[in-house]
Residue frames as a rotation matrix with the C-alpha (Angstrom) as fourth column:
MET 1
0.363 -0.374 -0.853 8.28
-0.441 0.738 -0.511 -25.59
0.821 0.562 0.103 -14.78
THR 2
0.946 -0.061 0.318 9.21
-0.235 0.544 0.805 -28.49
-0.222 -0.837 0.500 -12.51
LYS 3
0.355 -0.840 -0.410 12.92
-0.452 0.229 -0.862 -29.26
0.818 0.491 -0.299 -12.36
ALA 4
0.340 -0.342 -0.876 15.32
0.631 0.773 -0.057 -31.16
0.697 -0.533 0.479 -10.24
ALA 5
0.980 0.048 0.191 16.05
-0.110 -0.671 0.733 -29.56
0.163 -0.740 -0.653 -6.86
PRO 6
0.250 -0.968 -0.024 19.71
-0.576 -0.129 -0.807 -28.82
0.778 0.216 -0.590 -6.19
ASP 7
-0.125 -0.330 -0.936 21.73
0.494 0.797 -0.348 -30.96
0.861 -0.505 0.063 -3.86
PRO 8
0.752 0.573 0.324 20.30
0.081 -0.569 0.819 -29.88
0.654 -0.590 -0.474 -0.46
ARG 9
0.647 -0.565 -0.512 23.47
0.710 0.202 0.674 -30.59
-0.277 -0.800 0.532 1.56
ALA 10
-0.420 -0.782 0.461 25.65
0.894 -0.445 0.059 -28.52
0.159 0.437 0.885 -0.74
VAL 11
0.012 0.470 0.883 23.04
0.187 -0.868 0.459 -25.61
0.982 0.159 -0.098 -0.57
ARG 12
0.903 0.319 -0.289 22.82
0.335 -0.101 0.937 -25.99
0.269 -0.943 -0.198 3.32
GLU 13
0.212 -0.924 -0.317 26.61
0.938 0.101 0.331 -25.60
-0.274 -0.368 0.889 3.50
ALA 14
-0.548 -0.258 0.795 26.44
0.578 -0.805 0.137 -22.41
0.604 0.535 0.591 1.48
SER 15
0.566 0.762 0.316 23.67
0.183 -0.490 0.853 -21.23
0.804 -0.425 -0.416 3.78
LEU 16
0.813 -0.270 -0.517 25.82
0.554 0.083 0.828 -21.77
-0.181 -0.959 0.217 6.88
ASP 17
-0.291 -0.938 0.189 28.76
0.957 -0.281 0.075 -20.10
-0.017 0.203 0.979 5.23
GLU 18
-0.186 0.375 0.908 26.55
0.290 -0.862 0.415 -17.06
0.939 0.341 0.052 4.64
LEU 19
0.827 0.545 -0.137 25.45
0.222 -0.092 0.971 -17.12
0.516 -0.833 -0.196 8.32
SER 20
0.267 -0.856 -0.443 29.13
0.887 0.039 0.461 -17.22
-0.377 -0.516 0.769 9.43
ARG 21
-0.506 -0.522 0.686 29.96
0.739 -0.672 0.034 -14.26
0.444 0.525 0.727 6.98
LEU 22
0.145 0.629 0.764 27.16
0.061 -0.776 0.628 -12.24
0.988 -0.044 -0.151 8.64
GLY 23
-0.762 -0.543 0.354 28.35
-0.304 -0.183 -0.935 -13.04
0.572 -0.820 -0.026 12.11
LEU 24
0.226 0.930 0.291 25.13
-0.903 0.089 0.419 -14.88
0.364 -0.358 0.860 13.07
PRO 25
-0.328 -0.280 0.902 24.95
-0.674 0.739 -0.016 -18.13
-0.662 -0.613 -0.431 15.29
LEU 26
-0.602 0.069 -0.795 24.64
-0.653 0.530 0.541 -21.38
0.459 0.845 -0.274 13.33
PRO 27
0.468 0.872 0.145 21.80
-0.854 0.405 0.326 -23.88
0.225 -0.276 0.934 13.85
PRO 28
-0.013 -0.434 0.901 22.47
-0.630 0.703 0.329 -27.29
-0.776 -0.564 -0.283 15.50
LEU 29
-0.840 -0.477 -0.259 23.65
-0.511 0.538 0.670 -30.19
-0.180 0.695 -0.696 13.40
SER 30
-0.699 0.627 0.343 20.10
0.543 0.778 -0.315 -31.55
-0.465 -0.034 -0.885 13.73
PHE 31
-0.261 0.565 -0.783 18.57
-0.410 -0.799 -0.440 -28.74
-0.874 0.206 0.440 11.99
PRO 32
0.248 0.443 0.861 16.38
0.417 0.754 -0.508 -30.24
-0.874 0.485 0.003 9.25
LEU 33
-0.869 -0.471 0.150 16.88
0.299 -0.260 0.918 -29.91
-0.393 0.843 0.367 5.55
VAL 34
-0.387 0.756 -0.528 14.21
-0.681 -0.620 -0.390 -28.20
-0.622 0.209 0.754 3.47
TRP 35
0.710 0.521 -0.473 14.16
-0.704 0.515 -0.489 -30.85
-0.011 0.681 0.732 0.83
GLU 36
0.383 -0.503 0.775 15.75
-0.075 0.819 0.569 -34.25
-0.921 -0.276 0.276 0.16
LEU 37
-0.655 -0.674 -0.340 18.13
-0.529 0.088 0.844 -35.28
-0.539 0.733 -0.414 -2.66
GLY 38
-0.877 0.323 0.354 16.08
0.476 0.679 0.559 -36.41
-0.060 0.659 -0.750 -5.70
ASP 39
0.106 0.921 -0.376 13.06
0.622 -0.356 -0.698 -33.98
-0.776 -0.160 -0.610 -4.97
THR 40
-0.333 0.105 0.937 11.75
0.860 -0.373 0.348 -31.76
0.386 0.922 0.034 -7.70
VAL 41
-0.365 0.206 -0.908 10.88
0.546 -0.742 -0.388 -28.03
-0.754 -0.637 0.159 -7.33
GLU 42
-0.332 0.327 0.885 8.77
0.757 -0.467 0.457 -25.40
0.562 0.822 -0.093 -9.00
LEU 43
-0.986 0.135 -0.101 7.34
-0.070 -0.874 -0.481 -21.95
-0.153 -0.467 0.871 -8.33
ARG 44
-0.161 0.987 -0.016 3.72
0.429 0.055 -0.901 -21.29
-0.889 -0.152 -0.433 -7.98
PRO 45
0.108 0.237 0.965 2.04
0.983 -0.169 -0.068 -20.04
0.147 0.957 -0.251 -11.31
LEU 46
-0.800 -0.513 0.312 2.98
0.512 -0.854 -0.089 -16.47
0.312 0.089 0.946 -12.16
ALA 47
-0.164 0.836 0.524 -0.54
-0.021 -0.534 0.845 -15.33
0.986 0.128 0.105 -11.86
GLU 48
0.601 0.480 -0.639 -0.71
0.553 0.328 0.766 -16.58
0.577 -0.814 -0.068 -8.28
LEU 49
-0.206 -0.855 -0.477 2.54
0.978 -0.202 -0.060 -14.89
-0.045 -0.478 0.877 -7.34
GLU 50
-0.804 -0.045 0.593 1.36
0.287 -0.902 0.322 -11.63
0.520 0.429 0.738 -8.74
ALA 51
0.266 0.957 0.112 -2.12
0.071 -0.136 0.988 -11.78
0.961 -0.255 -0.104 -7.15
ARG 52
0.496 -0.056 -0.867 -0.54
0.830 0.324 0.454 -12.56
0.255 -0.944 0.208 -3.73
ALA 53
-0.575 -0.791 -0.209 1.80
0.818 -0.561 -0.128 -9.72
-0.016 -0.245 0.969 -3.95
ALA 54
-0.654 0.383 0.652 -0.93
0.076 -0.824 0.561 -7.32
0.753 0.417 0.510 -4.96
VAL 55
0.496 0.834 -0.239 -3.31
0.306 0.090 0.948 -8.36
0.812 -0.544 -0.211 -2.17
LEU 56
0.302 -0.384 -0.873 -0.68
0.952 0.072 0.297 -7.92
-0.051 -0.921 0.387 0.46
HIS 57
-0.799 -0.523 0.296 0.37
0.539 -0.842 -0.032 -4.61
0.266 0.134 0.955 -1.02
VAL 58
-0.109 0.807 0.581 -3.25
-0.052 -0.588 0.807 -3.48
0.993 0.057 0.106 -0.49
VAL 59
0.708 0.333 -0.623 -3.28
0.576 0.236 0.782 -4.77
0.408 -0.913 -0.025 3.08
VAL 60
-0.325 -0.821 -0.470 -0.05
0.930 -0.367 -0.002 -2.81
-0.170 -0.438 0.883 3.84
ALA 61
-0.687 0.155 0.710 -1.63
0.192 -0.904 0.383 0.20
0.701 0.400 0.591 2.20
ARG 62
0.446 0.894 -0.051 -4.64
0.280 -0.085 0.956 -0.13
0.850 -0.441 -0.289 4.67
CYS 63
0.243 -0.378 -0.893 -2.08
0.964 0.193 0.181 0.07
0.104 -0.905 0.412 7.45
PHE 64
-0.644 -0.685 -0.341 -0.89
0.677 -0.718 0.162 3.32
-0.355 -0.126 0.926 6.30
GLY 65
-0.558 0.484 -0.674 -4.15
-0.184 -0.864 -0.469 5.13
-0.809 -0.138 0.571 5.77
MET 66
-0.915 0.355 -0.190 -5.74
-0.183 0.054 0.982 3.76
0.359 0.933 0.015 2.58
PRO 67
-0.413 0.838 0.357 -9.58
-0.881 -0.269 -0.390 4.06
-0.231 -0.475 0.849 3.18
THR 68
-0.459 0.268 0.847 -11.57
-0.065 0.941 -0.333 0.98
-0.886 -0.208 -0.415 3.62
GLU 69
0.619 0.781 -0.084 -13.96
-0.099 -0.029 -0.995 1.86
-0.779 0.624 0.059 0.68
ALA 70
0.416 -0.547 -0.726 -10.95
-0.908 -0.298 -0.296 2.47
-0.055 0.782 -0.620 -1.65
ALA 71
-0.600 -0.663 0.447 -9.30
-0.691 0.712 0.128 -0.84
-0.403 -0.232 -0.885 -0.63
MET 72
-0.196 0.662 0.723 -12.51
0.054 0.744 -0.666 -2.78
-0.979 -0.091 -0.181 -1.24
SER 73
0.771 0.482 -0.417 -13.28
-0.303 -0.298 -0.905 -1.10
-0.560 0.824 -0.084 -4.54
TRP 74
-0.025 -0.835 -0.550 -9.64
-0.999 -0.002 0.049 -1.84
-0.042 0.550 -0.834 -5.75
LEU 75
-0.768 -0.349 0.538 -9.92
-0.383 0.922 0.052 -5.53
-0.514 -0.166 -0.842 -4.91
LEU 76
0.158 0.892 0.423 -13.28
0.170 0.398 -0.902 -5.85
-0.973 0.215 -0.089 -6.45
THR 77
0.618 -0.033 -0.785 -12.29
-0.680 -0.525 -0.513 -3.95
-0.395 0.851 -0.347 -9.60
SER 78
-0.200 -0.909 -0.366 -9.30
-0.980 0.192 0.057 -6.29
0.018 0.370 -0.929 -9.87
HIS 79
0.648 0.542 -0.534 -11.30
-0.504 0.832 0.232 -9.47
0.570 0.119 0.813 -9.29
LEU 80
-0.393 -0.874 -0.285 -9.06
-0.198 0.383 -0.902 -10.36
0.898 -0.298 -0.324 -6.21
VAL 81
0.158 0.599 0.785 -11.65
-0.945 -0.138 0.295 -10.56
0.285 -0.789 0.544 -3.46
GLU 82
0.907 0.408 -0.105 -11.60
-0.355 0.873 0.333 -14.32
0.228 -0.265 0.937 -3.47
LEU 83
0.292 -0.882 -0.371 -7.82
0.411 0.465 -0.784 -14.49
0.864 0.076 0.498 -3.03
VAL 84
-0.178 -0.329 0.928 -7.95
-0.681 -0.640 -0.357 -12.39
0.711 -0.695 -0.110 0.18
THR 85
-0.613 0.109 -0.783 -7.69
0.483 0.836 -0.262 -14.70
0.626 -0.538 -0.565 3.32
PRO 86
0.491 0.842 -0.225 -10.34
0.640 -0.173 0.749 -14.30
0.591 -0.511 -0.624 6.07
PRO 87
0.233 -0.269 -0.934 -7.85
0.819 -0.463 0.338 -12.48
-0.524 -0.844 0.112 8.46
GLU 88
-0.834 -0.543 0.097 -6.83
0.507 -0.687 0.520 -10.13
-0.216 0.483 0.848 5.67
TRP 89
-0.311 0.795 0.521 -10.48
0.511 -0.322 0.797 -9.43
0.801 0.514 -0.307 4.79
GLN 90
0.553 0.568 -0.609 -11.38
0.799 -0.156 0.580 -8.75
0.234 -0.808 -0.540 8.33
PHE 91
-0.310 -0.693 -0.651 -8.44
0.663 -0.648 0.374 -6.14
-0.682 -0.316 0.660 8.50
VAL 92
-0.915 -0.123 0.384 -9.30
0.384 -0.561 0.734 -4.53
0.125 0.819 0.560 5.22
ILE 93
-0.126 0.929 0.348 -13.04
0.359 -0.284 0.889 -3.99
0.925 0.237 -0.298 5.99
GLY 94
0.749 0.658 0.075 -12.87
0.176 -0.308 0.935 -3.37
0.638 -0.687 -0.347 9.72
ALA 95
0.064 -0.841 0.536 -9.24
-0.589 -0.466 -0.661 -2.91
0.806 -0.273 -0.525 10.82
LYS 96
0.823 0.213 0.527 -9.66
-0.562 0.447 0.696 -6.02
-0.087 -0.869 0.487 12.97
GLY 97
0.720 -0.667 -0.194 -6.39
0.536 0.711 -0.455 -8.05
0.441 0.223 0.869 13.75
ASP 98
0.357 -0.750 -0.558 -2.87
0.573 -0.296 0.764 -7.22
-0.738 -0.592 0.324 14.87
HIS 99
0.975 -0.002 -0.224 -2.09
-0.131 -0.817 -0.562 -3.88
-0.182 0.577 -0.797 12.95
ARG 100
0.290 -0.957 -0.020 1.62
-0.761 -0.243 0.602 -4.55
-0.581 -0.159 -0.798 13.51
SER 101
-0.187 -0.344 0.920 1.62
0.129 0.920 0.370 -7.95
-0.974 0.188 -0.128 11.90
PHE 102
0.621 0.531 0.577 -0.05
0.663 0.037 -0.747 -6.61
-0.418 0.847 -0.329 8.88
VAL 103
0.817 -0.416 -0.400 2.53
-0.502 -0.854 -0.138 -3.90
-0.284 0.313 -0.906 8.53
LEU 104
-0.032 -0.932 0.361 5.20
-0.451 0.336 0.827 -6.40
-0.892 -0.136 -0.432 8.64
HIS 105
0.502 0.393 0.770 3.72
0.485 0.609 -0.627 -7.93
-0.716 0.689 0.115 5.38
HIS 106
0.796 -0.299 -0.526 5.74
-0.562 -0.686 -0.461 -5.25
-0.224 0.663 -0.714 3.48
ASP 107
-0.229 -0.972 -0.048 8.70
-0.879 0.185 0.439 -7.54
-0.418 0.142 -0.897 3.68
ALA 108
-0.100 0.367 0.925 6.62
0.288 0.901 -0.326 -10.47
-0.952 0.234 -0.196 2.36
VAL 109
0.917 0.384 -0.107 5.77
0.059 -0.395 -0.917 -8.25
-0.394 0.834 -0.385 -0.57
PHE 110
0.367 -0.889 -0.275 9.58
-0.864 -0.435 0.255 -7.56
-0.346 0.144 -0.927 -0.89
ALA 111
-0.520 -0.516 0.681 10.24
-0.308 0.856 0.414 -11.36
-0.797 0.005 -0.604 -1.19
LEU 112
0.284 0.707 0.647 7.43
0.517 0.456 -0.725 -11.88
-0.808 0.540 -0.236 -3.68
ALA 113
0.800 -0.191 -0.568 8.76
-0.495 -0.745 -0.447 -8.79
-0.338 0.639 -0.691 -5.80
TRP 114
-0.240 -0.969 0.051 12.14
-0.760 0.221 0.612 -10.68
-0.604 0.108 -0.790 -5.80
LEU 115
-0.371 0.157 0.915 10.51
0.267 0.962 -0.057 -13.88
-0.890 0.223 -0.398 -7.07
LEU 116
0.662 0.703 0.259 8.81
0.456 -0.104 -0.884 -11.94
-0.595 0.704 -0.389 -9.80
GLY 117
-0.077 -0.777 0.625 11.95
0.995 -0.095 0.005 -10.38
0.056 0.623 0.781 -10.95
LEU 118
0.595 0.339 0.729 10.92
0.381 -0.917 0.115 -6.94
0.708 0.209 -0.675 -9.80
GLY 119
0.945 -0.320 0.064 13.10
-0.191 -0.385 0.903 -6.77
-0.264 -0.866 -0.425 -6.83
ARG 120
0.544 -0.799 -0.255 16.91
-0.552 -0.112 -0.826 -6.39
0.632 0.591 -0.502 -7.42
HIS 121
-0.601 -0.726 -0.334 17.96
-0.208 0.546 -0.812 -8.26
0.772 -0.418 -0.479 -4.28
LEU 122
0.684 0.725 -0.079 16.72
-0.101 0.200 0.975 -9.98
0.723 -0.659 0.210 -1.10
ASP 123
-0.403 -0.915 -0.002 19.82
-0.035 0.018 -0.999 -9.09
0.914 -0.403 -0.039 1.10
PRO 124
0.306 0.531 -0.790 18.98
0.739 0.391 0.549 -10.18
0.600 -0.752 -0.273 4.73
ALA 125
-0.381 -0.519 -0.765 20.92
0.888 -0.436 -0.146 -7.25
-0.258 -0.735 0.627 6.11
VAL 126
-0.999 0.014 -0.047 19.04
-0.030 -0.932 0.362 -4.54
-0.039 0.363 0.931 4.07
PRO 127
-0.305 0.942 -0.138 15.37
0.116 -0.108 -0.987 -3.28
-0.945 -0.317 -0.077 4.40
PRO 128
0.225 0.454 0.862 13.08
0.964 0.023 -0.263 -2.86
-0.139 0.891 -0.433 1.24
ASP 129
-0.745 -0.481 -0.463 13.92
0.367 -0.874 0.317 0.33
-0.557 0.066 0.828 -0.56
ASP 130
-0.254 0.739 -0.624 11.83
-0.261 -0.673 -0.692 2.90
-0.931 -0.013 0.364 -2.29
HIS 131
-0.702 -0.218 -0.678 12.22
-0.702 0.054 0.710 1.23
-0.118 0.974 -0.191 -5.52
LEU 132
-0.909 0.399 0.121 9.89
0.367 0.903 -0.223 -1.48
-0.198 -0.159 -0.967 -4.40
MET 133
-0.290 0.894 -0.342 6.92
0.317 -0.248 -0.915 0.71
-0.903 -0.374 -0.212 -4.15
ALA 134
-0.231 0.024 -0.973 7.33
-0.764 -0.624 0.166 1.98
-0.603 0.781 0.162 -7.70
GLN 135
-0.911 -0.228 -0.343 7.20
-0.398 0.704 0.588 -1.64
0.107 0.672 -0.733 -8.81
MET 136
-0.708 0.704 0.047 3.83
0.525 0.570 -0.632 -2.39
-0.472 -0.423 -0.773 -7.22
PRO 137
-0.064 0.783 0.618 0.32
0.888 -0.238 0.393 -1.25
0.455 0.575 -0.681 -8.28
ASP 138
-0.923 -0.191 0.335 -0.16
0.115 -0.965 -0.235 2.53
0.368 -0.179 0.913 -8.01
LEU 139
-0.421 0.828 -0.370 -3.08
0.905 0.412 -0.108 2.41
0.063 -0.381 -0.923 -5.68
PRO 140
-0.394 0.340 -0.854 -3.47
0.305 -0.828 -0.470 6.20
-0.867 -0.446 0.223 -5.29
SER 141
-0.751 -0.004 -0.660 -3.88
-0.565 -0.511 0.647 6.63
-0.340 0.859 0.382 -8.97
GLY 142
0.177 0.933 0.314 -6.26
-0.723 0.340 -0.602 3.75
-0.668 -0.121 0.734 -9.14
GLU 143
-0.354 -0.562 -0.747 -4.03
-0.897 0.431 0.100 1.43
0.266 0.706 -0.657 -11.29
THR 144
0.683 0.702 0.201 -5.87
-0.728 0.675 0.119 -1.81
-0.052 -0.228 0.972 -11.54
PHE 145
0.239 -0.565 0.790 -4.31
-0.286 0.737 0.613 -5.24
-0.928 -0.372 0.014 -11.22
GLY 146
0.671 0.130 0.730 -4.70
0.620 0.442 -0.648 -5.84
-0.407 0.888 0.216 -14.91
ARG 147
0.931 -0.255 0.260 -2.97
-0.050 -0.797 -0.603 -2.56
0.361 0.548 -0.755 -15.76
TRP 148
0.480 -0.774 0.414 -0.21
-0.754 -0.123 0.645 -3.21
-0.448 -0.622 -0.642 -13.36
ARG 149
0.343 -0.270 0.900 0.44
0.292 0.941 0.171 -6.62
-0.893 0.204 0.401 -15.00
SER 150
0.865 0.127 0.485 0.57
0.499 -0.135 -0.856 -4.93
-0.043 0.983 -0.180 -18.25
ARG 151
0.765 -0.574 0.291 3.18
-0.453 -0.801 -0.390 -2.39
0.457 0.167 -0.874 -17.40
SER 152
0.548 -0.670 0.501 5.32
-0.565 0.145 0.812 -4.71
-0.617 -0.728 -0.299 -15.05
LEU 153
0.229 -0.528 -0.818 8.30
-0.796 0.382 -0.470 -6.36
0.560 0.759 -0.332 -16.60
VAL 154
0.522 0.140 0.842 7.80
-0.722 0.598 0.348 -9.64
-0.455 -0.789 0.413 -14.70
ALA 155
0.273 -0.483 -0.832 10.32
-0.564 0.620 -0.546 -12.46
0.779 0.618 -0.103 -15.17
ALA 156
0.903 0.281 0.324 9.92
-0.420 0.430 0.799 -15.07
0.086 -0.858 0.506 -12.53
ARG 157
-0.039 -0.949 0.312 13.10
-0.974 0.106 0.199 -16.35
-0.221 -0.296 -0.929 -10.84
ASP 158
-0.218 -0.135 -0.967 14.35
-0.512 0.859 -0.005 -19.80
0.831 0.494 -0.256 -11.61
ALA 159
0.722 0.689 -0.058 12.80
-0.316 0.403 0.859 -22.37
0.615 -0.602 0.509 -9.27
ALA 160
0.496 -0.592 -0.635 16.13
0.766 0.642 0.000 -23.81
0.408 -0.487 0.772 -8.06
GLU 161
-0.589 -0.615 0.525 17.50
0.284 -0.765 -0.578 -20.28
0.757 -0.191 0.625 -7.44
ALA 162
0.088 0.720 0.689 14.50
-0.668 -0.470 0.576 -19.63
0.739 -0.511 0.440 -5.29
ALA 163
0.810 0.175 -0.560 14.98
0.216 0.798 0.562 -22.89
0.545 -0.577 0.609 -3.36
VAL 164
-0.205 -0.918 -0.340 18.56
0.811 0.035 -0.584 -22.00
0.548 -0.396 0.737 -2.49
LEU 165
-0.632 -0.030 0.775 17.27
-0.311 -0.906 -0.288 -18.63
0.710 -0.423 0.563 -1.00
LEU 166
0.596 0.803 0.022 14.47
-0.395 0.269 0.878 -20.43
0.699 -0.532 0.478 0.76
ASP 167
0.494 -0.418 -0.762 17.09
0.702 0.709 0.067 -22.62
0.513 -0.568 0.644 2.55
LEU 168
-0.598 -0.736 0.318 19.09
0.390 -0.613 -0.687 -19.49
0.700 -0.287 0.654 3.42
TYR 169
-0.348 0.512 0.785 16.05
-0.616 -0.756 0.221 -17.81
0.707 -0.407 0.579 4.95
TYR 170
0.662 0.568 -0.489 15.04
-0.038 0.677 0.735 -20.91
0.748 -0.468 0.470 6.67
CYS 171
0.015 -0.797 -0.604 18.48
0.902 0.272 -0.337 -20.84
0.432 -0.540 0.722 8.41
LEU 172
-0.741 -0.358 0.568 18.39
0.190 -0.923 -0.335 -17.13
0.644 -0.140 0.752 8.90
ASP 173
0.248 0.879 0.407 14.99
-0.348 -0.311 0.884 -17.27
0.904 -0.361 0.229 10.65
TRP 174
0.734 -0.047 -0.677 16.45
0.559 0.608 0.564 -19.45
0.385 -0.793 0.473 13.27
ALA 175
-0.223 -0.953 -0.204 19.78
0.930 -0.146 -0.336 -17.44
0.291 -0.265 0.919 13.58
PHE 176
-0.488 0.061 0.871 18.09
-0.082 -0.996 0.023 -13.98
0.869 -0.060 0.491 13.85
GLN 177
0.586 0.776 0.235 15.83
-0.253 -0.101 0.962 -15.20
0.770 -0.623 0.137 16.52
GLU 178
0.542 -0.570 -0.618 18.69
0.793 0.590 0.152 -16.85
0.278 -0.572 0.772 18.41
ALA 179
-0.524 -0.797 0.299 20.76
0.660 -0.602 -0.448 -13.74
0.537 -0.038 0.842 18.09
GLU 180
-0.093 0.494 0.865 17.99
-0.272 -0.848 0.455 -11.48
0.958 -0.193 0.213 19.46
GLN 181
0.852 0.504 -0.144 17.35
-0.021 0.308 0.951 -13.73
0.523 -0.807 0.273 22.43
SER 182
0.416 -0.777 -0.472 21.00
0.908 0.384 0.168 -13.98
0.051 -0.499 0.865 23.33
GLY 183
0.795 -0.103 -0.597 21.72
0.125 -0.936 0.328 -10.21
-0.593 -0.335 -0.732 22.79
ARG 184
-0.238 -0.851 0.468 24.08
0.710 0.176 0.682 -10.75
-0.663 0.494 0.562 19.87
PRO 185
-0.297 0.106 -0.949 24.26
-0.440 -0.897 0.038 -7.96
-0.847 0.429 0.313 17.25
LEU 186
0.556 0.552 0.621 22.34
0.415 0.463 -0.783 -8.24
-0.720 0.693 0.028 13.98
PRO 187
-0.339 -0.874 0.349 24.21
0.789 -0.061 0.612 -7.64
-0.513 0.483 0.710 10.74
GLY 188
-0.788 0.048 0.614 21.99
0.455 -0.627 0.632 -4.84
0.415 0.778 0.472 9.51
GLU 189
-0.794 0.577 0.191 18.84
-0.607 -0.766 -0.211 -2.85
0.025 -0.283 0.959 9.76
VAL 190
-0.006 0.827 -0.562 16.58
-0.524 0.476 0.706 -6.07
0.852 0.298 0.430 9.42
ASP 191
-0.438 -0.057 0.897 15.21
-0.849 0.355 -0.392 -7.88
-0.296 -0.933 -0.204 12.49
SER 192
-0.946 0.037 0.322 13.78
0.052 0.998 0.037 -11.43
-0.320 0.052 -0.946 12.85
ASN 193
-0.031 0.999 -0.021 10.21
0.044 -0.020 -0.999 -10.24
-0.999 -0.032 -0.044 12.18
ALA 194
0.353 0.036 -0.935 11.25
-0.843 -0.422 -0.335 -9.01
-0.406 0.906 -0.118 8.66
ILE 195
-0.744 -0.593 -0.308 13.28
-0.668 0.670 0.324 -12.32
0.014 0.447 -0.895 8.02
GLY 196
-0.683 0.530 0.503 10.22
0.235 0.811 -0.535 -14.41
-0.692 -0.247 -0.679 9.04
GLN 197
0.401 0.802 -0.443 7.91
-0.331 -0.324 -0.886 -12.47
-0.854 0.502 0.136 6.52
ARG 198
-0.073 -0.506 -0.860 10.48
-0.993 -0.045 0.110 -13.03
-0.094 0.861 -0.499 3.76
ARG 199
-0.938 -0.314 0.147 10.69
-0.314 0.949 0.024 -16.71
-0.147 -0.024 -0.989 4.67
TRP 200
-0.230 0.956 0.182 6.86
0.002 0.187 -0.982 -16.90
-0.973 -0.226 -0.045 4.83
ALA 201
0.479 0.470 -0.741 6.57
-0.699 -0.306 -0.646 -15.75
-0.530 0.828 0.182 1.21
LEU 202
-0.417 -0.727 -0.545 9.43
-0.897 0.427 0.117 -18.08
0.148 0.538 -0.830 0.02
GLU 203
-0.888 0.095 0.449 7.87
-0.097 0.917 -0.387 -21.12
-0.449 -0.388 -0.805 1.74
TRP 204
0.194 0.981 0.016 4.48
-0.120 0.040 -0.992 -20.39
-0.974 0.190 0.126 0.18
ALA 205
0.551 0.150 -0.821 5.81
-0.707 -0.438 -0.555 -19.77
-0.443 0.886 -0.136 -3.27
VAL 206
-0.427 -0.682 -0.594 8.42
-0.853 0.522 0.013 -22.55
0.302 0.512 -0.804 -3.74
ILE 207
0.621 0.745 0.243 6.83
-0.760 0.648 -0.045 -25.96
-0.191 -0.156 0.969 -4.18
PHE 208
-0.540 -0.840 -0.043 8.66
-0.836 0.530 0.140 -29.16
-0.095 0.112 -0.989 -3.66
HIS 209
0.595 0.765 -0.245 7.68
-0.787 0.616 0.011 -32.59
0.159 0.186 0.970 -4.76
GLY 210
-0.441 -0.820 -0.364 8.89
-0.582 0.570 -0.580 -35.72
0.683 -0.044 -0.729 -3.23
PRO 211
-0.227 0.427 -0.875 8.05
0.462 0.838 0.289 -38.69
0.857 -0.339 -0.388 -0.72
TYR 212
-0.439 -0.027 -0.898 8.21
0.898 -0.036 -0.438 -36.38
-0.020 -0.999 0.040 2.26
HIS 213
-0.993 0.093 -0.072 6.36
-0.094 -0.996 0.012 -33.32
-0.071 0.018 0.997 1.04
ASP 214
-0.342 0.939 0.044 2.67
0.558 0.240 -0.795 -32.65
-0.757 -0.247 -0.606 1.79
LYS 215
0.195 0.534 0.823 0.37
0.945 -0.327 -0.011 -30.71
0.263 0.780 -0.568 -0.42
PRO 216
-0.695 -0.596 0.403 1.45
0.505 -0.803 -0.316 -27.05
0.512 -0.016 0.859 -0.78
PRO 217
-0.440 0.454 -0.775 -0.05
0.837 -0.104 -0.537 -25.02
-0.324 -0.885 -0.334 1.92
GLU 218
0.534 0.569 0.625 -2.40
0.681 -0.728 0.080 -22.02
0.500 0.383 -0.776 1.51
TRP 219
-0.133 -0.652 0.747 -0.92
-0.101 -0.740 -0.665 -18.58
0.986 -0.163 0.033 2.69
GLU 220
0.239 0.252 0.938 -2.41
-0.843 -0.424 0.329 -18.80
0.481 -0.870 0.111 5.99
GLU 221
0.984 0.158 0.086 -1.30
-0.180 0.869 0.460 -22.41
-0.002 -0.468 0.884 6.55
VAL 222
0.302 -0.939 -0.164 2.39
-0.035 0.161 -0.986 -21.94
0.953 0.304 0.016 6.12
ASP 223
0.922 0.025 -0.386 4.23
0.346 0.392 0.852 -23.28
0.173 -0.920 0.353 9.12
LEU 224
0.307 -0.873 0.380 7.09
-0.229 -0.455 -0.861 -21.09
0.924 0.178 -0.339 10.39
SER 225
0.807 -0.027 0.590 7.36
-0.588 0.044 0.807 -22.84
-0.048 -0.999 0.019 13.81
VAL 226
0.626 -0.658 0.418 10.17
0.337 0.712 0.616 -25.16
-0.703 -0.245 0.667 12.62
C-alpha cells in the first residue's frame, strides 16, 4: 500500500543521532537525502519479497555445499527459476563468480526477513542469528517455496518504517566504510560488507514515488555507489 513518506529531514536527524550513539563518523552536510518531502512510499509486493529472499537463500546454500542438482531442482519445483538473476544462475549451475560476494548475501536475506516480519531486528552492530535459518525454507528436507509460504507467519513491515531503516542504512553504509578506511573501531561484529548487503535489500524493496525518482531497479541494478 502506497502512503506518504515521513519527513526526510526528521528521519535523517534521527539517523545521524544513531550514528553518533554508535561512535561512527557522520557524513558531510552535502550527503543527499533518500527521498523528498511530499514523496510517497510502498514496499514491493509480498510475493516478490518472499521470492527474492528464497532465491538468495538457495544461492547462499550453494556457497555452503548444497549440490548443484539439488539447488536447480528446488528452484524448478518452486517455480522460481525465472526470478534468478543471470549472475546468480551462473553461480548456482557452475559456481562461476565471486564466491565471497555470494556468501555475503546472507545479510541481504537477513534484511529481507526483517521486511517480511520474520526477523526480530536489524541491529547494525549484530550479525544474523541462528533464528534466521529456521525462518527460511528448509532446503535439506526439500521444503518447497509454496510449503514455506504456507507455514511462515509473514507480516510485512510498514512501508514508512522500512523507509526510516533504509535512511539509517544509507548513512551507515557511508559511515562503516569511512571508519574502516580511517582505522576507527566499529560498534560490533558487523563490517561494511554486511551493512552494504542489508542496504542493497532495503534499496530494492522500498519504492518511492515522486518527481525525482526513477523506475524501481531490478535486483542487479541497485546502485550502492552513492
